[in-house]
TILO-98686 format. One record per residue (C-alpha): z negated, x, y; residue number from 1. Coordinates in steps of 0.5 Angstrom, whole numbers, plus 500, padded with zeros to 3 digits. Last residue first. Example, Ala and Ser with C-alpha at 12.3 -4.5 7.8 and 13.67 -1.06 7.14 Angstrom:
@z->486 x->527 y->498 n->2
@z->484 x->525 y->491 n->1
END
This chain:
@z->913 x->289 y->850 n->525
@z->918 x->285 y->853 n->524
@z->923 x->287 y->848 n->523
@z->925 x->280 y->846 n->522
@z->930 x->278 y->852 n->521
@z->934 x->285 y->850 n->520
@z->935 x->282 y->843 n->519
@z->932 x->286 y->837 n->518
@z->936 x->289 y->832 n->517
@z->932 x->290 y->825 n->516
@z->931 x->297 y->825 n->515
@z->933 x->303 y->820 n->514
@z->934 x->308 y->825 n->513
@z->941 x->308 y->825 n->512
@z->942 x->301 y->824 n->511
@z->938 x->300 y->831 n->510
@z->943 x->305 y->834 n->509
@z->949 x->301 y->831 n->508
@z->946 x->294 y->834 n->507
@z->946 x->298 y->841 n->506
@z->953 x->299 y->840 n->505
@z->958 x->304 y->840 n->504
@z->954 x->309 y->837 n->503
@z->955 x->316 y->835 n->502
@z->949 x->320 y->831 n->501
@z->948 x->327 y->833 n->500
@z->947 x->332 y->827 n->499
@z->942 x->337 y->824 n->498
@z->941 x->333 y->818 n->497
@z->934 x->333 y->818 n->496
@z->933 x->333 y->825 n->495
@z->938 x->327 y->826 n->494
@z->939 x->327 y->834 n->493
@z->940 x->320 y->838 n->492
@z->944 x->321 y->844 n->491
@z->944 x->320 y->852 n->490
@z->938 x->315 y->854 n->489
@z->933 x->318 y->849 n->488
@z->932 x->319 y->842 n->487
@z->930 x->325 y->837 n->486
@z->930 x->323 y->830 n->485
@z->925 x->325 y->824 n->484
@z->925 x->318 y->822 n->483
@z->918 x->315 y->822 n->482
@z->915 x->320 y->827 n->481
@z->921 x->322 y->832 n->480
@z->924 x->315 y->832 n->479
@z->918 x->311 y->832 n->478
@z->916 x->315 y->838 n->477
@z->922 x->314 y->841 n->476
@z->922 x->306 y->840 n->475
@z->915 x->306 y->842 n->474
@z->917 x->309 y->849 n->473
@z->923 x->304 y->850 n->472
@z->918 x->298 y->848 n->471
@z->913 x->301 y->853 n->470
@z->917 x->301 y->859 n->469
@z->920 x->294 y->858 n->468
@z->927 x->294 y->855 n->467
@z->934 x->294 y->857 n->466
@z->935 x->301 y->861 n->465
@z->935 x->305 y->855 n->464
@z->939 x->301 y->850 n->463
@z->944 x->301 y->855 n->462
@z->944 x->308 y->856 n->461
@z->944 x->309 y->848 n->460
@z->950 x->305 y->848 n->459
@z->954 x->308 y->854 n->458
@z->953 x->315 y->852 n->457
@z->960 x->316 y->849 n->456
@z->963 x->312 y->855 n->455
@z->960 x->316 y->860 n->454
@z->955 x->313 y->864 n->453
@z->954 x->312 y->872 n->452
@z->947 x->309 y->874 n->451
@z->947 x->304 y->880 n->450
@z->940 x->302 y->882 n->449
@z->939 x->296 y->887 n->448
@z->933 x->294 y->891 n->447
@z->934 x->288 y->895 n->446
@z->934 x->287 y->903 n->445
@z->935 x->280 y->905 n->444
@z->940 x->277 y->909 n->443
@z->940 x->271 y->915 n->442
@z->936 x->275 y->920 n->441
@z->932 x->274 y->926 n->440
@z->926 x->279 y->927 n->439
@z->929 x->285 y->922 n->438
@z->936 x->284 y->925 n->437
@z->933 x->285 y->932 n->436
@z->934 x->292 y->933 n->435
@z->941 x->293 y->930 n->434
@z->944 x->287 y->934 n->433
@z->946 x->281 y->930 n->432
@z->953 x->279 y->930 n->431
@z->957 x->283 y->925 n->430
@z->950 x->286 y->922 n->429
@z->949 x->279 y->919 n->428
@z->954 x->279 y->914 n->427
@z->961 x->276 y->912 n->426
@z->964 x->279 y->906 n->425
@z->972 x->277 y->906 n->424
@z->974 x->283 y->910 n->423
@z->972 x->287 y->904 n->422
@z->977 x->283 y->900 n->421
@z->977 x->279 y->894 n->420
@z->969 x->277 y->894 n->419
@z->969 x->270 y->895 n->418
@z->963 x->268 y->892 n->417
@z->963 x->262 y->887 n->416
@z->956 x->261 y->886 n->415
@z->955 x->260 y->894 n->414
@z->947 x->260 y->895 n->413
@z->947 x->267 y->894 n->412
@z->952 x->269 y->898 n->411
@z->950 x->265 y->904 n->410
@z->943 x->269 y->904 n->409
@z->947 x->275 y->906 n->408
@z->945 x->281 y->901 n->407
@z->943 x->288 y->905 n->406
@z->943 x->293 y->899 n->405
@z->937 x->298 y->899 n->404
@z->939 x->304 y->894 n->403
@z->938 x->309 y->889 n->402
@z->944 x->312 y->886 n->401
@z->945 x->315 y->879 n->400
@z->949 x->321 y->876 n->399
@z->946 x->321 y->869 n->398
@z->940 x->325 y->867 n->397
@z->935 x->320 y->864 n->396
@z->928 x->320 y->866 n->395
@z->923 x->322 y->860 n->394
@z->917 x->318 y->858 n->393
@z->917 x->319 y->850 n->392
@z->917 x->326 y->850 n->391
@z->920 x->329 y->844 n->390
@z->926 x->332 y->848 n->389
@z->933 x->330 y->846 n->388
@z->937 x->336 y->843 n->387
@z->943 x->338 y->848 n->386
@z->950 x->337 y->846 n->385
@z->953 x->337 y->853 n->384
@z->948 x->338 y->858 n->383
@z->946 x->332 y->863 n->382
@z->944 x->334 y->870 n->381
@z->948 x->328 y->874 n->380
@z->948 x->328 y->881 n->379
@z->943 x->324 y->885 n->378
@z->945 x->319 y->890 n->377
@z->941 x->317 y->896 n->376
@z->942 x->310 y->899 n->375
@z->939 x->306 y->905 n->374
@z->940 x->300 y->909 n->373
@z->947 x->299 y->905 n->372
@z->952 x->293 y->906 n->371
@z->955 x->296 y->913 n->370
@z->962 x->296 y->911 n->369
@z->962 x->303 y->911 n->368
@z->956 x->304 y->907 n->367
@z->959 x->299 y->901 n->366
@z->966 x->303 y->902 n->365
@z->962 x->310 y->901 n->364
@z->958 x->307 y->895 n->363
@z->964 x->306 y->892 n->362
@z->967 x->312 y->893 n->361
@z->961 x->317 y->891 n->360
@z->959 x->313 y->885 n->359
@z->967 x->312 y->882 n->358
@z->968 x->320 y->883 n->357
@z->967 x->321 y->875 n->356
@z->968 x->315 y->871 n->355
@z->975 x->316 y->869 n->354
@z->972 x->322 y->865 n->353
@z->973 x->318 y->858 n->352
@z->977 x->312 y->858 n->351
@z->973 x->306 y->857 n->350
@z->970 x->306 y->864 n->349
@z->962 x->306 y->865 n->348
@z->957 x->303 y->870 n->347
@z->950 x->301 y->869 n->346
@z->947 x->296 y->873 n->345
@z->940 x->295 y->875 n->344
@z->937 x->290 y->880 n->343
@z->930 x->290 y->883 n->342
@z->923 x->287 y->883 n->341
@z->924 x->282 y->878 n->340
@z->925 x->274 y->877 n->339
@z->928 x->269 y->872 n->338
@z->927 x->274 y->866 n->337
@z->932 x->275 y->861 n->336
@z->937 x->271 y->857 n->335
@z->942 x->276 y->857 n->334
@z->940 x->282 y->862 n->333
@z->935 x->280 y->868 n->332
@z->930 x->284 y->866 n->331
@z->933 x->291 y->866 n->330
@z->941 x->291 y->865 n->329
@z->947 x->288 y->869 n->328
@z->953 x->291 y->867 n->327
@z->959 x->294 y->871 n->326
@z->965 x->296 y->867 n->325
@z->971 x->300 y->870 n->324
@z->978 x->297 y->869 n->323
@z->980 x->297 y->876 n->322
@z->977 x->304 y->878 n->321
@z->976 x->305 y->885 n->320
@z->977 x->298 y->888 n->319
@z->974 x->295 y->881 n->318
@z->967 x->299 y->883 n->317
@z->967 x->295 y->890 n->316
@z->968 x->288 y->887 n->315
@z->963 x->290 y->881 n->314
@z->958 x->292 y->886 n->313
@z->959 x->285 y->890 n->312
@z->959 x->281 y->884 n->311
@z->953 x->284 y->881 n->310
@z->949 x->283 y->888 n->309
@z->950 x->276 y->887 n->308
@z->948 x->276 y->880 n->307
@z->941 x->279 y->882 n->306
@z->940 x->274 y->888 n->305
@z->941 x->268 y->883 n->304
@z->937 x->271 y->878 n->303
@z->931 x->272 y->883 n->302
@z->929 x->278 y->886 n->301
@z->921 x->278 y->888 n->300
@z->918 x->280 y->894 n->299
@z->915 x->287 y->895 n->298
@z->923 x->289 y->897 n->297
@z->923 x->284 y->903 n->296
@z->916 x->285 y->906 n->295
@z->917 x->293 y->905 n->294
@z->924 x->293 y->909 n->293
@z->921 x->298 y->914 n->292
@z->916 x->302 y->910 n->291
@z->921 x->303 y->904 n->290
@z->926 x->305 y->909 n->289
@z->922 x->310 y->912 n->288
@z->919 x->312 y->905 n->287
@z->926 x->314 y->903 n->286
@z->928 x->318 y->909 n->285
@z->922 x->322 y->908 n->284
@z->915 x->321 y->912 n->283
@z->911 x->325 y->916 n->282
@z->904 x->323 y->918 n->281
@z->902 x->325 y->925 n->280
@z->903 x->319 y->929 n->279
@z->899 x->314 y->924 n->278
@z->901 x->307 y->926 n->277
@z->906 x->306 y->920 n->276
@z->900 x->308 y->915 n->275
@z->895 x->304 y->919 n->274
@z->899 x->298 y->918 n->273
@z->900 x->299 y->911 n->272
@z->893 x->299 y->910 n->271
@z->887 x->303 y->907 n->270
@z->888 x->310 y->911 n->269
@z->882 x->315 y->911 n->268
@z->886 x->321 y->910 n->267
@z->884 x->321 y->903 n->266
@z->887 x->315 y->902 n->265
@z->894 x->317 y->905 n->264
@z->894 x->324 y->900 n->263
@z->892 x->319 y->894 n->262
@z->898 x->315 y->896 n->261
@z->903 x->321 y->897 n->260
@z->901 x->324 y->890 n->259
@z->901 x->318 y->886 n->258
@z->908 x->316 y->889 n->257
@z->911 x->313 y->895 n->256
@z->919 x->312 y->895 n->255
@z->919 x->305 y->895 n->254
@z->912 x->302 y->897 n->253
@z->908 x->299 y->891 n->252
@z->905 x->306 y->891 n->251
@z->901 x->305 y->897 n->250
@z->899 x->298 y->895 n->249
@z->896 x->300 y->888 n->248
@z->893 x->306 y->891 n->247
@z->889 x->302 y->897 n->246
@z->887 x->297 y->892 n->245
@z->885 x->302 y->887 n->244
@z->881 x->306 y->892 n->243
@z->877 x->300 y->895 n->242
@z->875 x->297 y->888 n->241
@z->875 x->290 y->889 n->240
@z->880 x->289 y->883 n->239
@z->876 x->294 y->879 n->238
@z->869 x->290 y->879 n->237
@z->873 x->284 y->877 n->236
@z->876 x->288 y->871 n->235
@z->870 x->291 y->869 n->234
@z->866 x->284 y->870 n->233
@z->871 x->281 y->865 n->232
@z->873 x->274 y->865 n->231
@z->872 x->267 y->861 n->230
@z->865 x->269 y->860 n->229
@z->865 x->270 y->852 n->228
@z->872 x->271 y->850 n->227
@z->873 x->275 y->856 n->226
@z->867 x->280 y->854 n->225
@z->870 x->280 y->847 n->224
@z->877 x->282 y->850 n->223
@z->874 x->287 y->854 n->222
@z->870 x->290 y->849 n->221
@z->876 x->290 y->844 n->220
@z->881 x->294 y->849 n->219
@z->876 x->300 y->849 n->218
@z->874 x->300 y->842 n->217
@z->881 x->300 y->839 n->216
@z->886 x->295 y->838 n->215
@z->892 x->299 y->836 n->214
@z->894 x->295 y->830 n->213
@z->892 x->288 y->828 n->212
@z->888 x->287 y->822 n->211
@z->882 x->284 y->825 n->210
@z->883 x->281 y->832 n->209
@z->883 x->274 y->830 n->208
@z->875 x->275 y->828 n->207
@z->874 x->277 y->835 n->206
@z->875 x->269 y->837 n->205
@z->880 x->265 y->840 n->204
@z->887 x->269 y->840 n->203
@z->893 x->265 y->842 n->202
@z->899 x->265 y->837 n->201
@z->906 x->267 y->836 n->200
@z->903 x->275 y->838 n->199
@z->908 x->279 y->841 n->198
@z->904 x->280 y->848 n->197
@z->897 x->281 y->844 n->196
@z->901 x->287 y->841 n->195
@z->903 x->290 y->848 n->194
@z->897 x->289 y->851 n->193
@z->893 x->293 y->846 n->192
@z->899 x->299 y->846 n->191
@z->898 x->299 y->854 n->190
@z->890 x->299 y->854 n->189
@z->890 x->305 y->849 n->188
@z->896 x->309 y->852 n->187
@z->893 x->308 y->859 n->186
@z->886 x->311 y->856 n->185
@z->890 x->317 y->853 n->184
@z->894 x->318 y->860 n->183
@z->888 x->319 y->865 n->182
@z->892 x->320 y->871 n->181
@z->887 x->317 y->875 n->180
@z->893 x->312 y->878 n->179
@z->895 x->311 y->871 n->178
@z->888 x->309 y->868 n->177
@z->888 x->304 y->874 n->176
@z->895 x->301 y->871 n->175
@z->892 x->301 y->864 n->174
@z->886 x->297 y->867 n->173
@z->890 x->292 y->871 n->172
@z->894 x->291 y->864 n->171
@z->888 x->290 y->860 n->170
@z->886 x->284 y->865 n->169
@z->893 x->281 y->865 n->168
@z->894 x->282 y->857 n->167
@z->887 x->278 y->856 n->166
@z->888 x->272 y->860 n->165
@z->896 x->272 y->858 n->164
@z->895 x->271 y->851 n->163
@z->900 x->266 y->849 n->162
@z->906 x->270 y->852 n->161
@z->912 x->267 y->852 n->160
@z->916 x->272 y->856 n->159
@z->919 x->274 y->849 n->158
@z->916 x->280 y->844 n->157
@z->920 x->281 y->838 n->156
@z->916 x->287 y->834 n->155
@z->919 x->293 y->830 n->154
@z->920 x->296 y->837 n->153
@z->913 x->295 y->839 n->152
@z->911 x->300 y->834 n->151
@z->904 x->299 y->831 n->150
@z->907 x->293 y->826 n->149
@z->904 x->286 y->825 n->148
@z->903 x->285 y->818 n->147
@z->898 x->279 y->817 n->146
@z->901 x->275 y->823 n->145
@z->908 x->276 y->822 n->144
@z->908 x->275 y->814 n->143
@z->904 x->269 y->814 n->142
@z->910 x->265 y->818 n->141
@z->907 x->261 y->824 n->140
@z->907 x->254 y->824 n->139
@z->905 x->251 y->831 n->138
@z->899 x->247 y->832 n->137
@z->894 x->253 y->833 n->136
@z->887 x->254 y->833 n->135
@z->887 x->256 y->826 n->134
@z->894 x->259 y->824 n->133
@z->899 x->254 y->820 n->132
@z->903 x->256 y->814 n->131
@z->910 x->258 y->812 n->130
@z->911 x->261 y->806 n->129
@z->914 x->268 y->806 n->128
@z->921 x->271 y->805 n->127
@z->920 x->278 y->801 n->126
@z->921 x->285 y->804 n->125
@z->913 x->285 y->805 n->124
@z->912 x->284 y->798 n->123
@z->916 x->290 y->796 n->122
@z->923 x->290 y->794 n->121
@z->925 x->297 y->792 n->120
@z->931 x->300 y->796 n->119
@z->938 x->299 y->795 n->118
@z->942 x->305 y->798 n->117
@z->944 x->308 y->804 n->116
@z->936 x->309 y->806 n->115
@z->937 x->306 y->813 n->114
@z->942 x->301 y->810 n->113
@z->937 x->299 y->805 n->112
@z->931 x->299 y->810 n->111
@z->935 x->294 y->814 n->110
@z->936 x->290 y->809 n->109
@z->929 x->289 y->806 n->108
@z->927 x->288 y->813 n->107
@z->932 x->282 y->814 n->106
@z->927 x->278 y->809 n->105
@z->929 x->277 y->802 n->104
@z->930 x->271 y->797 n->103
@z->932 x->275 y->791 n->102
@z->935 x->269 y->787 n->101
@z->933 x->268 y->779 n->100
@z->930 x->261 y->780 n->99
@z->937 x->259 y->784 n->98
@z->941 x->261 y->779 n->97
@z->945 x->255 y->777 n->96
@z->946 x->253 y->785 n->95
@z->945 x->246 y->787 n->94
@z->948 x->247 y->794 n->93
@z->943 x->242 y->797 n->92
@z->937 x->245 y->794 n->91
@z->938 x->252 y->797 n->90
@z->937 x->249 y->804 n->89
@z->930 x->247 y->802 n->88
@z->929 x->254 y->799 n->87
@z->931 x->257 y->805 n->86
@z->926 x->253 y->810 n->85
@z->920 x->254 y->805 n->84
@z->921 x->262 y->804 n->83
@z->921 x->262 y->812 n->82
@z->927 x->264 y->817 n->81
@z->926 x->269 y->822 n->80
@z->932 x->273 y->819 n->79
@z->935 x->272 y->812 n->78
@z->938 x->276 y->806 n->77
@z->939 x->272 y->800 n->76
@z->940 x->277 y->794 n->75
@z->944 x->276 y->787 n->74
@z->950 x->272 y->789 n->73
@z->955 x->270 y->784 n->72
@z->953 x->263 y->783 n->71
@z->956 x->262 y->790 n->70
@z->954 x->262 y->798 n->69
@z->960 x->264 y->802 n->68
@z->962 x->271 y->805 n->67
@z->959 x->275 y->800 n->66
@z->957 x->282 y->801 n->65
@z->958 x->288 y->796 n->64
@z->954 x->294 y->798 n->63
@z->958 x->301 y->799 n->62
@z->955 x->303 y->806 n->61
@z->962 x->301 y->809 n->60
@z->960 x->294 y->806 n->59
@z->953 x->294 y->809 n->58
@z->955 x->295 y->816 n->57
@z->961 x->290 y->816 n->56
@z->956 x->285 y->813 n->55
@z->951 x->287 y->819 n->54
@z->956 x->286 y->824 n->53
@z->959 x->280 y->822 n->52
@z->952 x->277 y->822 n->51
@z->950 x->279 y->829 n->50
@z->956 x->276 y->831 n->49
@z->955 x->270 y->827 n->48
@z->948 x->268 y->830 n->47
@z->942 x->270 y->827 n->46
@z->937 x->264 y->827 n->45
@z->941 x->261 y->822 n->44
@z->947 x->266 y->819 n->43
@z->944 x->267 y->812 n->42
@z->947 x->274 y->809 n->41
@z->949 x->273 y->802 n->40
@z->948 x->280 y->798 n->39
@z->951 x->281 y->791 n->38
@z->948 x->287 y->787 n->37
@z->951 x->288 y->780 n->36
@z->955 x->294 y->782 n->35
@z->952 x->298 y->787 n->34
@z->957 x->303 y->790 n->33
@z->963 x->298 y->792 n->32
@z->969 x->303 y->795 n->31
@z->971 x->301 y->801 n->30
@z->977 x->298 y->804 n->29
@z->978 x->292 y->799 n->28
@z->971 x->290 y->800 n->27
@z->974 x->287 y->807 n->26
@z->972 x->289 y->814 n->25
@z->973 x->285 y->819 n->24
@z->978 x->280 y->815 n->23
@z->973 x->276 y->812 n->22
@z->969 x->275 y->819 n->21
@z->976 x->274 y->823 n->20
@z->978 x->269 y->818 n->19
@z->972 x->265 y->819 n->18
@z->972 x->265 y->826 n->17
@z->979 x->262 y->826 n->16
@z->977 x->257 y->822 n->15
@z->971 x->255 y->825 n->14
@z->964 x->258 y->822 n->13
@z->959 x->256 y->818 n->12
@z->962 x->251 y->813 n->11
@z->961 x->254 y->807 n->10
@z->954 x->256 y->808 n->9
@z->951 x->260 y->813 n->8
@z->944 x->256 y->815 n->7
@z->946 x->252 y->821 n->6
@z->952 x->249 y->817 n->5
@z->949 x->247 y->811 n->4
@z->943 x->244 y->815 n->3
@z->949 x->240 y->818 n->2
@z->952 x->238 y->811 n->1
END
């Protein structure tokens, strides 16, 4: 009975939830276009919320979808389940048509939703038997090994990186290519790194690279050298390179870009101490703040600190608009990273236009309370009905604030933060003299980004701020090359139909693109 519940049989949900699934989008509301096709979606490894969303989506497009498994079902759709698992489960139900059922991967479903009709079933759409890879004790589905997509948005990449020895080396080389503005080589190393991170097994021989996408000559040479010697001489040499070390150090400072780092290097500077001691250098306000608080900012922000910052931001935002939504994004979202370099928040309101003015008011309140060590508000330059650029690395045009926030250590330690009134926040600035705060302080400087998003663009902004740089880049690349659509943090534009596609959730955006939904913590590409 337990396995029946897990896989989405007759007992998959408590009574109230089962009623919600049935009522959410009944067949009576939509005309069934495809007779003779009866789909059942397995809940196991998917979750009830996503299953409900997919069932509703299919019904809206004219598909018949069964709430319960029965002899009427013709197509079973599962996600991250092997053929073996579903077959064993079917034996429990003793259906009369087991041998004629189509047992399909979620990829067939998403392809069909994208086409608006049932697509022809190809071999890649069928559930695969489970086997074991060489040098690997954990079972790996054959389909996941043999048919890895070239696009990061079609791969699930968690933080469980089994090829860190290779990806660390390739990331260093990719970073150096960026420092030298060599876009082509950067992309080559970044794509290879992304594929290796997604693999459910460790690479132990060059033959295991066969069939993998994005494995060009340069990364293959590095991987081969590491397999033979345990390290790469190219990478070892680069780590000792004076220019690379200086550029990496200088660009780690808040407000310092490649041009500034290169200028400092050409002036003969190699350390931050030399830069800070220079009398002729002129710094922007952002660079001054970055240098002043570089020790704190260069250290990691942990999840407890991120959530403590979130409660502070929520308190001040809600004083401006009580029903505004403040969403923690970036690596900390969901079951994401335990540590990061900064904290990002999206702020929106359920009523259109209500978000206007929030940022200036909230930031002003925080600044008046001594919470901000630095802030810079960038006004929105967003244009309505503007078709997104086909470029893959494009900054969005929302109103935003880049800040350095002073976080009291006691707020992090206390999980039940008392933030009901501004006067309830006890900070170091109330007692410490300004010039002595850095020397003996009970607070930490945290980098925070606030982004104000109109409700209509919220789903697109949330998707754009909830994935690694390479994941987001490949998502836009896939949209453009595979779907003839332009995607950015604001909208999705269908070039074939010449229409902007609306979406209230990330799931709807993935469905527009015919992609399987990937959770935020699986976007570490």
